[in-house]
Backbone bond lengths (Angstrom), bond angles and torsions (degrees), N, CA, C in turn:
res aa  C-N    CA-C-N  psi(-1)  N-CA   C-N-CA  omega(-1)  CA-C   N-CA-C  phi
1 X - - - 1.461 - - 1.519 109.00 -
2 X 1.341 116.27 146.94 1.452 120.85 -179.00 1.517 109.94 -113.45
3 X 1.317 116.29 149.00 1.448 120.31 -175.95 1.517 112.53 -119.44
4 X 1.318 115.88 153.17 1.450 121.67 -178.16 1.523 110.50 -60.19
5 X 1.332 115.29 134.93 1.455 120.61 -179.44 1.528 112.77 -118.74
6 X 1.318 117.42 -37.85 1.455 119.76 -177.99 1.512 110.16 -138.09
7 X 1.323 116.17 163.50 1.460 120.39 178.51 1.512 110.06 -152.04
8 X 1.334 115.47 149.32 1.457 121.83 173.85 1.513 106.66 -115.91
9 X 1.328 117.75 125.30 1.446 122.05 -175.95 1.516 110.49 -95.74
10 X 1.358 118.12 151.70 1.456 120.39 178.82 1.511 111.20 -67.87
11 X 1.338 115.96 151.26 1.455 122.04 178.46 1.507 107.79 -114.83
12 X 1.316 118.10 131.66 1.457 120.83 179.70 1.518 108.97 -128.85
13 X 1.294 115.78 101.83 1.455 120.63 175.50 1.517 109.36 -151.69
14 X 1.336 116.11 151.96 1.453 122.04 -179.58 1.516 109.28 -108.79
15 X 1.325 116.09 155.83 1.454 120.96 179.81 1.508 110.44 96.83
16 X 1.329 117.78 129.65 1.460 121.59 -174.64 1.517 112.04 -62.60
17 X 1.325 118.27 -46.70 1.456 119.80 -176.96 1.523 111.79 -61.88
18 X 1.341 116.54 -43.35 1.460 120.36 178.44 1.513 110.23 -63.72
19 X 1.324 116.42 -41.91 1.457 120.88 -178.44 1.515 111.38 -64.36
20 X 1.333 116.83 -42.27 1.452 120.01 179.30 1.516 110.63 -61.15
21 X 1.320 116.84 -44.44 1.461 120.55 -179.71 1.513 111.16 -63.85
22 X 1.325 116.16 -40.76 1.457 119.99 -177.51 1.519 112.36 -69.28
23 X 1.336 117.26 -26.71 1.458 120.88 -178.58 1.527 112.06 -89.48
24 X 1.293 116.91 18.33 1.459 118.56 -175.16 1.504 114.52 -98.16
25 X 1.330 118.80 28.81 1.454 121.30 -177.94 1.511 112.55 -97.56
26 X 1.343 115.62 -143.20 1.463 120.96 -179.87 1.519 109.80 -66.74
27 X 1.329 116.37 144.98 1.458 120.05 -179.17 1.522 110.67 -131.07
28 X 1.311 116.97 36.82 1.454 120.82 -178.40 1.519 110.47 -80.13
29 X 1.305 116.37 127.52 1.452 121.76 174.29 1.524 108.11 -96.76
30 X 1.325 116.06 134.58 1.457 120.66 -178.85 1.527 109.41 -74.63
31 X 1.334 118.57 124.54 1.468 119.95 177.86 1.526 110.64 -66.40
32 X 1.323 115.77 143.14 1.468 121.08 -178.40 1.518 108.41 -121.96
33 X 1.306 116.53 124.33 1.460 120.53 -179.55 1.520 110.41 -74.17
34 X 1.311 115.97 156.32 1.463 121.25 -177.53 1.525 112.32 -63.05
35 X 1.329 116.76 -28.89 1.466 120.18 -178.18 1.532 112.54 -100.74
36 X 1.319 117.04 19.60 1.466 120.90 -179.18 1.523 110.52 -63.95
37 X 1.318 115.84 144.29 1.462 120.60 175.85 1.520 109.17 -74.91
38 X 1.338 115.87 168.91 1.462 118.45 178.96 1.521 110.60 -61.47
39 X 1.319 117.65 -41.16 1.466 120.92 -179.51 1.524 111.03 -63.10
40 X 1.328 117.74 -40.74 1.463 120.97 178.86 1.525 110.89 -65.31
41 X 1.328 115.97 -40.97 1.468 119.79 178.93 1.532 110.02 -66.71
42 X 1.314 115.97 -41.63 1.460 121.02 178.44 1.522 110.71 -59.68
43 X 1.323 117.03 -47.63 1.467 120.20 -177.20 1.528 111.08 -66.33
44 X 1.321 116.83 -36.89 1.461 120.24 179.98 1.522 111.27 -69.98
45 X 1.325 116.99 -46.11 1.455 120.68 -174.84 1.521 113.31 -80.40
46 X 1.329 116.84 -37.90 1.459 120.06 -174.24 1.524 113.97 -93.82
47 X 1.320 117.54 -26.11 1.463 119.92 -175.05 1.528 113.87 -126.03
48 X 1.324 117.02 -5.22 1.465 121.81 -177.64 1.521 111.49 55.71
49 X 1.316 115.26 43.87 1.461 121.88 177.74 1.525 108.79 -116.35
50 X 1.321 116.43 132.16 1.460 119.17 176.85 1.519 111.49 -122.58
51 X 1.318 116.83 14.43 1.454 119.92 175.63 1.517 109.48 -145.90
52 X 1.317 118.04 114.81 1.464 120.84 -177.43 1.518 109.37 -160.66
53 X 1.322 115.12 161.13 1.459 119.52 173.22 1.524 108.70 -118.94
54 X 1.325 116.93 177.42 1.468 120.73 -175.74 1.523 111.65 -61.72
55 X 1.340 116.59 -39.35 1.456 120.11 -179.83 1.520 111.84 -64.13
56 X 1.326 116.34 -41.82 1.460 120.61 178.46 1.522 110.78 -63.84
57 X 1.329 115.92 -43.06 1.461 120.25 179.21 1.522 110.06 -61.39
58 X 1.315 116.41 -44.88 1.474 120.65 -178.86 1.523 110.55 -61.09
59 X 1.331 116.70 -50.43 1.461 120.21 -176.87 1.526 112.51 -63.12
60 X 1.325 116.71 -36.53 1.459 120.81 179.78 1.521 111.16 -63.21
61 X 1.317 116.79 -30.33 1.463 121.59 -176.81 1.527 112.84 -107.18
62 X 1.317 116.07 11.94 1.463 121.43 170.86 1.528 105.48 -92.59
63 X 1.319 116.08 82.86 1.460 122.16 -164.48 1.526 114.54 -64.78
64 X 1.320 117.57 -27.30 1.463 119.47 179.28 1.529 112.26 -108.12
65 X 1.347 115.97 10.66 1.473 121.27 178.46 1.527 112.52 55.48
66 X 1.326 115.38 37.34 1.465 119.71 -178.57 1.524 112.63 -86.43
67 X 1.334 116.80 -12.47 1.462 119.88 -178.08 1.510 112.77 89.41
68 X 1.342 116.56 5.09 1.465 119.42 178.29 1.520 109.30 -148.92
69 X 1.334 114.45 155.64 1.464 121.01 174.29 1.514 108.27 -97.65
70 X 1.309 116.64 121.13 1.459 121.85 175.10 1.536 108.24 -90.20
71 X 1.324 118.00 169.30 1.471 119.37 174.19 1.529 112.07 -54.05
72 X 1.335 116.84 -35.36 1.460 120.35 178.77 1.530 111.14 -65.39
73 X 1.325 116.99 -38.60 1.473 120.97 176.90 1.524 110.82 -63.36
74 X 1.319 116.58 -41.27 1.466 120.88 179.32 1.530 110.07 -63.25
75 X 1.322 116.37 -44.12 1.466 120.36 178.22 1.531 110.28 -59.41
76 X 1.305 116.18 -45.05 1.467 119.73 -177.77 1.526 111.24 -66.40
77 X 1.317 117.20 -41.55 1.465 121.16 -179.33 1.515 111.36 -61.60
78 X 1.315 117.09 -38.99 1.464 121.12 178.95 1.533 112.44 -84.40
79 X 1.330 116.85 5.93 1.460 120.07 177.44 1.515 114.03 75.16
80 X 1.325 117.69 18.64 1.456 120.57 -174.89 1.527 112.99 -79.80
81 X 1.339 116.44 -4.14 1.458 120.62 175.20 1.526 110.63 -105.50
82 X 1.336 115.28 0.37 1.454 120.93 -179.40 1.525 110.27 -85.68
83 X 1.326 115.67 153.58 1.464 120.79 -179.56 1.525 112.38 -59.95
84 X 1.342 116.77 -27.27 1.462 120.49 -177.80 1.527 112.66 -65.86
85 X 1.334 117.59 -18.03 1.471 120.27 -179.44 1.531 111.82 -113.04
86 X 1.338 116.34 21.31 1.469 119.53 -177.59 1.530 112.38 -63.63
87 X 1.343 117.00 -23.43 1.467 119.59 -179.42 1.529 113.15 -92.65
88 X 1.324 116.74 -0.87 1.467 119.83 177.06 1.526 108.47 -73.91
89 X 1.328 118.41 126.22 1.466 120.67 -178.42 1.528 112.38 -57.64
90 X 1.308 116.21 145.98 1.462 120.68 178.99 1.526 110.74 -59.10
91 X 1.317 117.12 -33.10 1.467 120.24 179.31 1.525 111.06 -63.12
92 X 1.331 116.95 -35.84 1.467 120.98 177.99 1.519 110.22 -69.62
93 X 1.317 117.01 -40.66 1.460 120.60 178.75 1.528 110.60 -63.32
94 X 1.321 116.06 -40.21 1.459 120.07 177.68 1.526 110.72 -65.96
95 X 1.326 116.19 -35.33 1.463 120.73 177.48 1.529 111.11 -63.43
96 X 1.333 116.66 -41.19 1.465 120.90 178.46 1.530 110.02 -59.62
97 X 1.316 116.45 -49.86 1.466 121.01 -178.78 1.523 110.67 -61.74
98 X 1.321 116.17 -46.05 1.467 120.73 -177.61 1.525 110.96 -63.18
99 X 1.323 117.48 -41.19 1.466 121.11 -178.95 1.519 111.45 -65.30
100 X 1.334 116.48 -44.60 1.468 120.40 -179.30 1.534 110.30 -65.30
101 X 1.324 116.77 -41.78 1.466 119.73 177.28 1.528 110.99 -63.22
102 X 1.310 117.58 -41.93 1.467 120.83 179.20 1.533 111.43 -60.03
103 X 1.333 116.15 -33.92 1.466 120.45 -178.53 1.526 112.90 -74.99
104 X 1.331 116.84 -40.68 1.468 119.50 -169.56 1.530 115.23 -113.37
105 X 1.322 117.93 -26.26 1.462 121.23 -174.95 1.527 110.68 -82.37
106 X 1.310 116.02 80.34 1.470 120.61 -172.50 1.523 113.50 -71.86
107 X 1.347 117.73 -28.33 1.464 118.35 -179.57 1.531 112.38 -93.05
108 X 1.343 115.60 5.95 1.469 122.47 176.11 1.533 111.92 55.36
109 X 1.328 115.70 41.46 1.468 120.67 -179.80 1.529 112.25 -86.28
110 X 1.336 116.08 -11.49 1.453 119.53 -177.52 1.510 113.44 92.66
111 X 1.333 115.98 3.16 1.456 121.46 175.81 1.525 108.23 -146.71
112 X 1.338 115.74 169.18 1.470 120.55 -177.59 1.520 108.69 -116.40
113 X 1.323 116.42 122.17 1.462 120.29 179.46 1.529 110.25 -83.64
114 X 1.310 114.92 165.41 1.471 120.84 176.64 1.525 109.95 -56.67
115 X 1.335 115.79 -44.23 1.466 120.12 -178.71 1.524 110.94 -63.92
116 X 1.327 117.10 -43.91 1.465 120.13 -179.33 1.522 111.05 -61.55
117 X 1.334 116.27 -40.65 1.457 118.94 -178.04 1.524 111.59 -69.82
118 X 1.321 117.13 -46.49 1.466 120.00 -176.39 1.531 111.57 -71.05
119 X 1.323 117.63 -36.12 1.467 120.23 176.57 1.526 109.32 -67.57
120 X 1.316 116.36 -42.66 1.460 119.87 177.45 1.517 111.44 -59.11
121 X 1.326 116.15 -44.36 1.469 120.55 177.86 1.523 110.58 -60.32
122 X 1.324 117.24 -41.03 1.468 121.31 -179.83 1.524 111.55 -63.62
123 X 1.333 116.14 -25.51 1.463 121.02 179.05 1.536 111.97 -95.43
124 X 1.323 116.05 12.27 1.460 119.75 175.00 1.509 116.17 86.69
125 X 1.336 117.73 10.13 1.459 120.25 177.17 1.523 108.75 -81.30
126 X 1.315 117.49 130.94 1.454 121.52 -177.91 1.527 110.96 -125.28
127 X 1.317 115.87 158.23 1.457 120.79 175.71 1.526 108.82 -71.53
128 X 1.319 118.47 126.07 1.465 121.05 -177.35 1.527 112.72 -69.80
129 X 1.312 115.34 156.17 1.460 122.08 171.36 1.529 106.69 -96.98
130 X 1.324 116.74 112.70 1.460 121.11 -177.87 1.524 112.31 -92.69
131 X 1.335 115.83 5.85 1.453 119.46 179.21 1.517 113.81 73.75
132 X 1.323 116.90 25.67 1.459 121.32 -177.41 1.527 112.46 -109.66
133 X 1.323 116.64 16.78 1.455 119.92 179.46 1.517 112.06 97.51
134 X 1.330 116.61 -178.04 1.463 121.30 -173.95 1.521 114.53 -78.57
135 X 1.331 117.99 -8.40 1.461 119.44 179.11 1.515 112.38 94.34
136 X 1.334 117.00 73.57 1.463 120.47 178.36 1.527 109.37 -76.89
137 X 1.321 116.70 120.40 1.464 117.21 177.01 1.523 113.39 -141.71
138 X 1.350 116.67 18.24 1.458 119.77 173.84 1.518 110.30 -90.55
139 X 1.351 116.35 175.11 1.454 118.52 175.79 1.526 109.31 -77.92
140 X 1.322 116.50 177.83 1.468 120.98 -174.75 1.524 112.26 -58.63
141 X 1.332 116.98 -42.08 1.457 120.44 -178.78 1.526 110.91 -62.54
142 X 1.318 115.51 -45.69 1.457 121.13 -177.86 1.523 111.14 -63.31
143 X 1.332 115.93 -46.51 1.463 119.79 -178.02 1.530 111.24 -65.30
144 X 1.328 116.52 -40.65 1.470 120.10 178.34 1.530 110.05 -63.36
145 X 1.317 116.67 -42.59 1.463 119.69 -177.36 1.528 112.34 -64.08
146 X 1.336 116.68 -51.64 1.461 117.92 -172.51 1.518 113.45 -79.23
147 X 1.347 117.58 -25.81 1.465 119.04 -176.26 1.523 114.13 -100.01
148 X 1.321 116.88 -12.86 1.464 117.76 178.12 1.524 112.73 -131.36
149 X 1.327 116.79 -60.37 1.459 119.02 -172.67 1.523 112.15 -57.42
150 X 1.320 117.27 -46.16 1.460 120.24 -177.25 1.523 112.42 -67.87
151 X 1.314 116.47 -25.40 1.463 119.83 -178.39 1.528 112.49 -84.91
152 X 1.324 117.48 -33.40 1.458 119.78 -170.18 1.530 114.93 -119.61
153 X 1.326 118.07 -7.13 1.449 120.67 179.87 1.525 109.80 -126.79
154 X 1.323 116.45 171.20 1.453 120.65 -177.25 1.507 112.37 -141.88
155 X 1.341 115.29 -171.47 1.454 121.28 -175.86 1.521 112.43 -64.10
156 X 1.329 117.21 -24.48 1.456 120.57 -177.41 1.531 112.87 -97.21
157 X 1.339 116.58 14.77 1.463 120.81 -179.17 1.523 111.27 -63.89
158 X 1.324 116.30 133.82 1.459 122.59 176.44 1.524 109.27 -109.66
159 X 1.311 115.37 164.94 1.461 119.93 -178.00 1.524 111.36 -56.44
160 X 1.342 116.37 -40.09 1.468 119.83 -177.75 1.528 112.71 -70.11
161 X 1.340 117.50 -11.74 1.465 120.66 178.98 1.531 112.32 -83.00
162 X 1.313 116.33 -15.07 1.463 120.23 -175.05 1.520 110.06 -85.55
163 X 1.329 115.61 75.87 1.459 121.52 -174.37 1.532 113.18 -118.78
164 X 1.331 117.16 1.01 1.461 119.12 178.23 1.534 109.15 -68.55
165 X 1.325 117.96 154.12 1.467 120.15 177.56 1.530 112.38 -53.72
166 X 1.351 116.48 -37.15 1.461 120.41 179.47 1.524 111.76 -65.23
167 X 1.358 115.93 -38.42 1.462 120.47 177.73 1.521 110.85 -64.92
168 X 1.334 115.14 -47.19 1.456 120.74 -177.64 1.526 110.90 -61.26
169 X 1.345 116.06 -45.03 1.465 120.25 -179.83 1.526 110.73 -64.73
170 X 1.324 116.31 -39.86 1.465 120.72 -177.99 1.525 111.05 -62.80
171 X 1.335 116.90 -48.80 1.455 119.90 -176.98 1.518 112.22 -76.90
172 X 1.331 117.65 -25.76 1.459 119.76 173.19 1.530 109.31 -63.12
173 X 1.336 115.53 -39.63 1.470 119.37 178.86 1.520 110.25 -63.99
174 X 1.345 116.80 -39.17 1.457 120.34 175.71 1.522 110.64 -59.47
175 X 1.339 116.18 -45.39 1.462 120.64 -179.54 1.522 110.86 -61.36
176 X 1.333 116.15 -42.21 1.457 120.04 179.99 1.530 111.31 -64.81
177 X 1.333 116.16 -38.89 1.464 120.29 178.17 1.520 110.67 -65.06
178 X 1.343 116.89 -42.09 1.462 120.68 179.43 1.527 110.84 -65.70
179 X 1.339 116.83 -41.48 1.461 120.47 178.40 1.522 110.88 -61.51
180 X 1.335 116.03 -41.86 1.463 120.38 -179.99 1.527 110.97 -65.66
181 X 1.334 116.61 -38.42 1.463 120.21 178.81 1.530 111.14 -66.15
182 X 1.340 116.21 -42.23 1.462 119.91 178.80 1.526 111.12 -63.80
183 X 1.337 116.22 -41.53 1.461 120.58 178.82 1.522 110.69 -62.54
184 X 1.344 115.82 -42.13 1.458 119.46 -179.84 1.523 111.09 -66.56
185 X 1.336 116.83 -38.23 1.462 120.24 177.35 1.530 111.15 -61.42
186 X 1.331 116.40 -40.98 1.463 120.48 178.43 1.526 110.81 -64.74
187 X 1.336 116.06 -41.58 1.468 120.09 178.90 1.520 111.08 -65.38
188 X 1.344 116.47 -38.40 1.464 120.24 -179.32 1.525 111.82 -64.82
189 X 1.349 115.72 -27.42 1.472 119.08 -178.60 1.533 112.06 -83.12
190 X 1.328 115.83 -11.62 1.465 119.91 -179.86 1.527 109.83 -85.54
191 X 1.314 116.76 134.96 1.467 119.87 178.61 1.529 110.94 -70.02
192 X 1.327 115.94 -35.58 1.463 121.21 177.31 1.523 107.79 -133.53
193 X 1.311 117.05 129.16 1.457 121.10 178.13 1.521 107.50 -91.92
194 X 1.325 116.38 105.38 1.464 121.51 -174.31 1.526 112.39 -58.34
195 X 1.349 116.51 -34.94 1.469 119.57 -177.73 1.515 111.90 -64.19
196 X 1.346 116.47 -20.50 1.464 119.93 -179.39 1.531 112.86 -88.16
197 X 1.337 116.65 -5.16 1.465 120.49 -179.27 1.528 109.23 -89.90
198 X 1.316 118.65 128.07 1.473 120.28 177.37 1.520 110.06 -51.93
199 X 1.332 116.78 142.94 1.451 122.46 -175.66 1.531 112.75 -53.67
200 X 1.322 117.72 -41.18 1.472 120.64 -175.39 1.533 113.02 -67.06
201 X 1.357 116.12 -15.86 1.449 119.43 -179.69 1.524 113.25 -102.25
202 X 1.342 116.10 -1.77 1.463 118.37 -178.94 1.514 110.32 -80.33
203 X 1.341 114.47 158.57 1.456 119.77 175.54 1.523 109.39 -67.98
204 X 1.296 116.53 135.49 1.473 121.96 -179.66 1.519 109.55 -94.43
């Protein structure tokens, strides 16, 4: 069995200059062997971990610390709640959940316990690769950092260096979020929001 050795934590900050400074740390990408399992690829690409056991994997993806994986946990682990899989048919997503439950949920409770997962792993049962990617389930900052910034930028990155389409889209989203927050703040300060009043009742 292998145990967790390293981890990369998500970064949450706004503003290009702050973001550039915060992304100036280690940029090591975990090598992935050609015969890696889906779980190994997921841990390397999504968490930058190259040493783990079944228990560690289970706990990392037990998002509410309930001691069991629900269908919602399975969807999240496989990235089925991420924007990158928005075009995946619901029937395919249901197939993923059903297949994983069939493999590990031995008491047919509708969820997978820690014991069921680790015992299953000990008997050679593995999480299947459904061809839907490595399973993106971090927030926007985390996904941008590990899948783009760490691969293409470094500690000496300046604001003017962030010209890739991924950079532009990322910071445009920040701008849109800030604009929406400012608009909401202005609306909150208004005693009456005129736009919410039906036209026939507004002052002419």
